[in-house]
N, C-alpha and C positions, 0 to 999 in steps of 0.2 A: 679258580686261583687268579686268572687274569682279569675277572670282573672285579675282583678286591682290589688289586693292584690299580684298576683305573678309578676306583671310588678313591683310595688314598692320593693317587696322583691329583685327582680334581680337587681334594681338600689342601694339600701340602706342596703342590706344585710338581715338577718333573723331578726325577730321582736320578741316581748314578748307580749302576748295579756292580757290586763287590763280590764275586763268588755267589754264594746263596743269599745275600743280603742287599736291600735298596737303602741307598742313602739318600736323605732328605734334609731341607732346611728345618730345624727344631721350632716349633711353634711355641714351646715354653719359655726358650732363652732368646730365640730370633738371632741366633749367631749367624754370622755373613756367610759361612761355609757350611755346607752338607754335611753335619755331624749325628744326626739322628740316624741309627740302625735300624732297619724294620726286616725281620726274617718272618715271611708270611707263612713259610713251612711249619716253624715252631710255633707260630703265633706269639712273638716277642718283639718288643722294641726297646730301644734305650739310646738316650743322648748321651754322648760321650764328653761333652762340654759340661752341662748342667745336671747331670745324671739322672733327669727324668727318665722312667723305665715302667715297663709294665709287661704282665703276663697275657694280656687281651687286646689285640689290636682294636678291637671295637671301643675302647675307653677312647682312642684318637677320634674315631668317627662320631661318637656321642658328644664329646667335648667340643670339637671344632666344625663337625660336618653340619649339613642342614637336614632337616626334617625328612626329607624324601632320601637323601645319603644313608641316614640311619635305617630306614625301612628296606631300603634295597639291600643293606648288609644284612638285615635279621632275616629277609627273604632268601638270601644266599646261604646263610646258615640253617634255615629250616626252623628258626626260634618262633617263639611267639610273637605275634603282631602287636606291639605296643600301640596301637593307633590312639588310643587315650591317654598315652604318657603324659603328653604335655599338659592336657587339660586335668589330668588328674591332680599334677604337682603344681598348678597355676596359682593357686590360693593357699595360704597358709593363715590360720586361724589368729586374727590380730590379737584378741584376748590373751592366746597363748603366748604370744611374742611379748606381749607388755607386762604380763604377770611380773609383780615386784612383791617383795616381803620386807618386813623390819625386821632386823635380829632381836631377840629378846632383850628387854630392857637391863637384864641382871647379865647379858653377855660381858666377859672379859676377854680380851684379846691375850694369846700367848704369843704374840708377836713382839710384844711389848719389852723393853730391857728390863725394865724394874718391876716384877711381878711379886703379887701377895703371896702370904705362906699358903694361901688357900689353894694355890696352884700345884703343889707338888703332887697331889693323887691325881690330878688330870694329866700330870708331865709322866708321872711313873706307868700311867695306863698305857699311853701313847707309845713311851719306850718300850713296854712290853708288847706292842704291836709291831714292833720293828720301826718305828717313824723316828725320821732326824729332826734335829733344829731346821734343816733346810727344807724339810716337808711342812713342817709347822709354818714357816714362813711363807712357801710356794702356795700351800692351800688355806692361808688366813685362817687357822685353826684357834679357836678358842674355847671356853667353857662358861658354864652358869653356876654362881653362886647360891642362888636360891630361884623363888618362884616356880612357875610350873616346869621349869627345864632344868631346875637344881641338881647338881652331880651328874651333868651330862656334857660330853663333849659336844660342840657345835661346828661343825664344818659348811660353810656357805658357799652357795652356788651362785655364779655371776652370768648375766646373759651376755649376748653380745655389745650391748652399749655400757657394760660396766655395772649396771644394778643389780642388788642379789635378787633373784627370784624363788629360792628354796633353800634349805638348808637341812643337813642331817643332825640328828640328836642323839647321840649315842651314850648311854649310860656307864659310867666308870665306877660305879657304886653298886648298891644292892637291891636296885629296881627290880621289880619283877619283870615290866616290860624294858627290852634291851633298847628299842628304838621307839621314840615319840616325836615322829616329824609334824612340821606345820600343816594345819587343814587347807591345804590349797592344792592345784593340781600338780599332777607330776609329770605332765607331758611336756617336758623340757629338755634342753641339752644341758645337763650339768655342766656347769663351768665353760659353757660355749666361748667365753671371752677369751679362753686361754687354746682353743682347737684351732688347730691348722689343718683345714679340710683338705689341703694339697698334698699333705702326708699320710701315711698308713694310720689308719684309725684302730684302735684297740677297745673291743667292747668287753667288759666284764659286769659282775652282777651288782657289788656293791662299791661305796667309795673309797674303803680300805684297800680292796682289790686293786683299785684304780691308782692308789699312791704307791703301791708296789711295783705296778705294772709300767708306771713311768708317764712320760710325756705323751700327750694324745690318747690317754686311756680315759674312756667315759663309762661311767656305770649306766646300767640300765634301770636300777633301782626296782628291780622285781618285774619291769615289764615285759609284755610277750612281744615290744616291739611291731605293734601293728603298722600296717603299710601307709595308714594316714597319720602316724605320730610324726613329731616334729624331728626327732633324731633320725628316723628312716628316711622322712624327705631330704633333710640336709645332705645325708650321706648319698642317695641317689643323685641328687642335684649336682652336687660337688663331684660325683664318680670316684668317692675315696675306697682306697682299698682298706678292706677289714680284716682285722685277726680277730678271731672270737674266742675267748677264753671264759667259759661259763662252767657254773658247778657240775659236778658228776651228777647229783640226782636231778638235773634239770635237762634231762633228754629231750622229753617231748617239746620242750620250748624251744631246745637248742635246734631241734629238726625243723621246726616250724619257721625260726629266724632264717636258717639256711636256705630253705626253700625259697622264703620270700625274697631274700637278697639274690639267688641266682636267677629268679625271674626276670629280674631288671640287670642281670648280665655284670653284677658288682664282682670285683676281684676279692675272693674270699677265701681265708686261709685258718685252718682250725688247730689250735693250741692245745695240745693234750693237758689235761689237768688230772689225770687219774694219780692215784696215791696221797694226794693232797685233799684237806678238806675245801680248800677253796684257794684263789690266788692270792689272798692276803695272808695265808699262811706258808707261802714260799718264800724264800730269800729273795733279793731281786736278780741276784745271778741266777739262782735256779730258774727264774721265769724267762730271763733274757735268753737263757740256753735252749728252753721249751719254745720260745718263740721263734729262733733261729731255725728250727727243724719242723716247724708248722706245716702241715700239708695241705694242698688245694681242696677246697671243697669238692665233692663229685655229687651232682644231683642225681644221677642214675643208682648210685649207691644208696642213698638216703630212699629212693623210691623203693628201691628193692628191699631194705631193710623195714620199711613200713607194711609193704605187702607180706613179708613172712611173718611178721609180729602180728598181723591182723588174722592169720591162718589158725 
């Protein structure tokens, strides 16, 4: 315990002890008074000014500490020595970052004030999925009147620089294939332009799930979220807390993602999606309530479950 206190003191400066907590100057808001409370026994911290908080003190070490301080903390925890951590994430594929696409020529934005009669079926479909006018505006949703993507809702994704880099094409008619997406790579952060990495990130399966889940929700687009994927890298590099809300039939993928994030000490919470087909079939209020009671991920429980399943 004393060694960990010394590491935090080296990072944040001297502290003032009040009962079971240590008060530091907050590195997030830089308030002139010591308003960040750190409870080493409960592994919890909170700033009473800017409300920055976390349930893993190591987040402070990784964000503001040196490489040696991170390694020393991991050694005290008896955790995996991530010697290759910085090297592993040092490079991100430039081709993936700069991937751009053009929306189909037949694309009609549903954000326009005066819409053609052909928009009625598209709007009716979106309404049936629980989407509002504000959702349409926020997600810049449109549809195609003809061509390869005729009769499909188009939901574009924008990279950090504001360029379209992907889009979802979902049928609202009688197509045999529900989705017909562009022939480009999917290793992107969907709508990264609007992601705040300093806030909680919610990971869901598809884009309609993300719309219901609300701000900072990112669809993984069927990915297993490999450790070298752009989304995984951005979460780890930014040390963003994650709420995981995958479909119930994706248990194997869910466990793989949990183990991968916990390997890098990401603050991870599991949202119960049982009783529903997916997040997109919930009401927003129901999802909000389920998020409020999300449980912290436990690596030991996952490993025990995997072992029992293999017997």
